[in-house]
matplotlib code that plots the C-alpha trace (Angstrom):
import matplotlib.pyplot as plt

x = [200.1, 198.2, 200.8, 200.1, 196.4, 196.8, 199.2, 196.8, 193.9, 195.8, 196.9, 193.3, 191.9, 194.8, 194.1, 190.4, 191.1, 193.7, 191.1, 188.1, 189.6, 190.7, 187.3, 185.4, 187.4, 186.7, 183.0, 182.9, 184.6, 182.3, 179.2, 180.5, 181.1, 177.6, 176.1, 178.0, 176.9, 173.3, 173.4, 174.9, 172.2, 169.5, 170.9, 171.1, 167.5, 166.2, 168.1, 166.6, 163.1, 163.5, 164.8, 161.7, 159.6, 161.4, 160.9, 157.2, 156.7, 158.6, 156.4, 153.3, 154.5, 155.5, 152.1, 150.4, 152.4, 151.4, 147.8, 147.5, 145.6, 144.3, 147.8, 149.1, 146.3, 147.5, 151.1, 149.7, 147.9, 151.0, 153.2, 151.1, 150.8, 154.6, 155.0, 152.6, 154.5, 157.9, 156.5, 155.5, 158.6, 161.3, 162.6, 164.4, 162.6, 163.8, 162.4, 159.2, 158.7, 159.1, 156.8, 154.2, 154.2, 153.9, 151.0, 149.2, 149.1, 147.5, 143.8, 144.3, 146.4, 144.1, 141.1, 142.8, 143.9, 140.4, 138.9, 141.6, 142.6, 145.9, 146.6, 147.6, 151.0, 151.5, 150.6, 153.0, 156.0, 156.5, 156.6, 159.5, 161.3, 160.7, 161.9, 165.0, 166.0, 164.6, 165.8, 169.4]
y = [-31.8, -32.7, -30.7, -27.6, -27.9, -28.3, -25.4, -23.1, -24.2, -23.4, -20.1, -19.3, -20.2, -18.3, -15.2, -15.4, -15.7, -12.9, -10.5, -11.8, -11.8, -8.1, -7.0, -9.2, -7.7, -4.2, -4.9, -6.4, -3.3, -1.0, -2.9, -2.6, 1.1, 1.6, -0.3, 1.8, 5.0, 3.8, 3.2, 6.6, 8.2, 6.4, 7.6, 11.2, 11.0, 9.7, 12.5, 15.1, 13.7, 13.9, 17.4, 18.4, 16.8, 19.0, 22.1, 21.4, 20.7, 23.9, 26.0, 24.4, 25.3, 28.8, 29.6, 28.1, 30.3, 33.3, 32.2, 31.7, 28.5, 28.2, 28.4, 26.1, 23.6, 23.7, 23.0, 20.3, 18.6, 18.6, 17.5, 14.5, 13.4, 13.6, 11.7, 9.0, 8.7, 8.5, 5.9, 3.6, 4.2, 3.7, 0.4, 1.7, 0.5, 3.4, 5.9, 4.0, 4.0, 7.8, 8.4, 6.0, 8.1, 11.3, 9.9, 9.0, 12.8, 13.7, 13.7, 15.8, 18.4, 18.6, 19.1, 21.7, 23.7, 23.5, 24.9, 27.6, 26.2, 27.5, 24.1, 23.0, 24.7, 22.4, 19.4, 20.3, 20.8, 17.1, 16.5, 18.9, 17.2, 13.7, 14.8, 16.4, 13.8, 10.6, 10.9, 11.7]
z = [-153.7, -150.5, -148.5, -150.6, -150.1, -146.4, -146.3, -148.2, -146.1, -142.9, -144.4, -145.3, -141.8, -140.2, -142.3, -141.5, -137.8, -138.0, -139.3, -137.2, -133.7, -133.6, -135.0, -132.6, -129.6, -130.8, -131.2, -127.7, -126.3, -128.1, -126.8, -123.3, -123.7, -125.1, -122.2, -119.7, -121.5, -121.5, -117.7, -117.2, -119.4, -117.4, -114.2, -115.5, -116.7, -113.4, -111.6, -113.9, -113.4, -109.6, -109.8, -111.8, -109.0, -106.4, -108.6, -109.0, -105.3, -104.4, -106.7, -105.3, -101.8, -102.7, -104.3, -101.2, -98.9, -101.0, -100.6, -104.4, -103.9, -107.4, -108.9, -106.2, -107.1, -110.8, -109.7, -107.4, -110.3, -112.5, -109.5, -108.6, -112.2, -112.5, -109.2, -110.6, -113.8, -112.0, -109.6, -112.5, -114.5, -111.8, -110.6, -107.5, -104.4, -102.3, -104.8, -105.1, -101.3, -101.1, -104.0, -102.6, -99.3, -101.3, -103.4, -100.2, -99.4, -102.7, -101.7, -98.5, -100.3, -103.2, -100.9, -98.8, -101.9, -103.4, -100.2, -100.0, -96.5, -95.2, -93.7, -97.2, -96.5, -93.6, -95.7, -98.5, -96.2, -95.5, -99.3, -99.7, -96.9, -98.3, -101.7, -100.4, -97.9, -99.3, -102.9, -102.4]

ax = plt.figure().add_subplot(projection="3d")
ax.plot(x, y, z, "-o")
ax.set_aspect("equal")
plt.show()
């Protein structure tokens, strides 16, 4: 009788483990895939955000070269707000360094655009270079 109980107990535990282990391995694999996908999504979102910064800076520059300082100032406001948001949301030190340098130029560019000073074009050019070279 004791042998039958032990046999059924071993069979029960073996059946439980036989069902649990494969499911646990599948779950672990699915969690790893989800983690990898999340990292890839985060990278894609960061790249898209930096592309939007480049686009905004380019539009700001284009309007300044056309001497549309009011429109350029509007793009400038949106651009620097986006730079500030990106700076606070990113954890990459290289990106933060470039964005910090760009933010340091904000007051000069804003003042030049408000005055309608053609020197604003020369102030905006380094931003485009920093965005293109520093964030690749």
